[in-house]
N, C-alpha and C positions, 0 to 999 in steps of 0.2 A: 497572545495565544495562551490559554490556560492548559497546563500539562499535568497529568496524573502519572506517577511512576509506579510500576508494579514489578517487584522482584523479591525473591525469598532470601537474598543475601543482603543483610542490613548494611554492611560496609560498602558494597557496591552501590546500593540504593542511595545512601547518604553522599557518596562521592559524586554520583551522577547529579544529584540535586544541587550540590555546590557548583558543579561545572555549568549546569544550565542557568542557575540563578546569576552567576557571575557574568554570563554571556547575554543577560537581558531577558531571559525567558521567565515566565511566571509559573513556578511549580506550586500547584494548589493543594497537593496531597500525595500520600504514598500508600501502598498496600503490599502485603507480602504473600498473597495467594489470589486465585481467581475470584473466589467468593467475596473477599474483601474489596477487590477491584470493582465488582458489580455494585456493591453497596456504596462505595465512594463515588462511582460514576453517577449513580442516582442522586446522591447528595450534592456533589460539587459541580456537575454538568461541565466537565472539561471539554476543550476543543480537541485535544489529542491525548491518547494514552500510549505510553511506551510500555510494552507488555513482554515480560519474560515468557518463555514457553514452558520449561520444566519447573513446576512448582507443586508443593503439596496441596491437599484438599481439593483444589480445582486447577488444572493446568491452564496455560495461556490460550491455547487453541479453543478449549471449551468455553473459557471466559469470553473470548472474542465473539463466539457465536451467540452467547447469551446477551452480551451488551449490544451487538449490532442488531439483534432481533428486536430489542426494546428501545434502543436509542441509535438509530441508523446514522444520525448526523455526526456522531462522534467518530473521529478518525483514530484508527489503531495501527500502530507500527510495532511489529514483533522485534524484540531486541534479545539476541541469543548468541551463545558461543557455537551453536550448531549450524553447519551449512548443509544439513541432511536434506536430500531431495524430498523425502517424505514430508518433513516439516514445512519445507518451502511451499510445496503444492497444496498442503492442507491449510496453510496460513492464507493463501490466496482464495481458496474455496470458502474459507470462513469469513471472508470480507475484509481482511487486513489491507491497509493502504500501502504497506511496505514491509521490508524485512531487512533489518540491519544486524551486522555481526559486531559483537562486543570487541573483537580484535582490531577494529578500525581505529585510526588515529582520532584524537579529540577534535582536531580541525575538520577532518572529513565528516565526522559524526555531526558536528554543529552545522556544517554546510548542508547536509542532507535533511536535517530537521528544519532548516530554513526553507528548503524546497517544499516541505509539507505545509508550512505556514502559508506559502504562496499558492497553494492549491495543487501541487504536484504529488506524484507518488514516488516512493523511494525504493529502489532495488539496485544493488550493486550490479554492474554490467555482466560480470561472470555468472551471477545467479539469474539475471534476466535471460541470458542465452540458454541456460539449462532449462528454465521454465518454458521457453519457446520450443526447445527441442522436444520436451516431454509432451506438450500438448500437440505438437505436430505428429509425434509418434502415435499418440492416442487417436488422432484424427484419421490416420491411415486404416485403423481398425473399425471405424464407424461404418455400419451398413446402411444407415439412413442417409438420404440425400441431404445436401447442404440446405440449411434453413433459409428462408427467404427474407429474413429481417433486414439484411444488408441492402435489399432493394429499396428500402425507405430512405437511404442516404443519397445525397446529391453526389455528383461526380467529384466535386471539390472535397467533400467529406470523406469519400472513399480514398482519395489521394492522401489526405491527412492521416486517416486511420492506418494506411499501409506504411507510411513513413514512421509514425509513432511506434508501430509494431516492430519495426526494424531497429528500434532503440534510439532514434533521434530525439533530442530535446525539443520543446516547443520553439525555442529560439532557432534551432537548426532547421526545423520544418518550415518556419517562416522565411528563412533565407532561401531555402530550396524552392519555395513556391512564390517568392516575392510578396509575402504577406507580413503584416505586423504580428508580433507575438500575441498581442491582445486579440487579434482576429483568429489566430490559431486556437487560443484558449476558448473563444466563443464557439467555434466549430466543434471543439472537443466536448464542450458541455452539451451541445446538440446531439453529438454522436452517443454520448453516455445515456442521454434521455431516450433517444429513439431505439437504442439496442437494449435498454433496461439494464445497464451496467452501472457500477458504482465508482470505479477507479481505473487508473491507467494500467495496473497489472491485469485486471480483468479484460481490458481492451486487447492487450497483447495475447492473452489466452484465447479470446474470441477470434482474433485474426488468424491465429494458428489453426484453430479448429476448422475454420471455413476457408482455408487456403488463400487468404488475402496477403 
């Protein structure tokens, strides 16, 4: 997995590069603001971008929207010191595949990056709960009826969607439904396609909005 690092603090940037390289990841480049990140993404075609939020010239949220609009296949994980609800919700809306806090231990950080490499989204449990609560709160104020897109899902896919929205991992969902993890991942890919979603965080938000 080719990784691009984006942060305006040079010391942190280099330290993160050393950590990832020593752990077997391929760091193909670095950038210190959102516009540099866009240029590097076009040039290097990374699989994953670790993106700081607060940067000069162009912040991480704006850069995420620009990159996802042009290169939707690139996964972007926000890496920040902030656990601000506003930043969290905006990151998900912008298309980020995850949201990691810089205060995490190195071991936990590497574990969550590995989850991205294997197709998962990364969101610390406490932030996932807040995200679910916020979208549930917003759903209460919706005057429009629930959209019918969920009708396109099979009964099994609805079961999986509901369990994933509760925070279960694919392995845990498989155990609960007596399915292999590979089967759960296949169903999740079908769910994402049928609901026109991009990642697990958006699935959680969708489930909250629609009362699943």
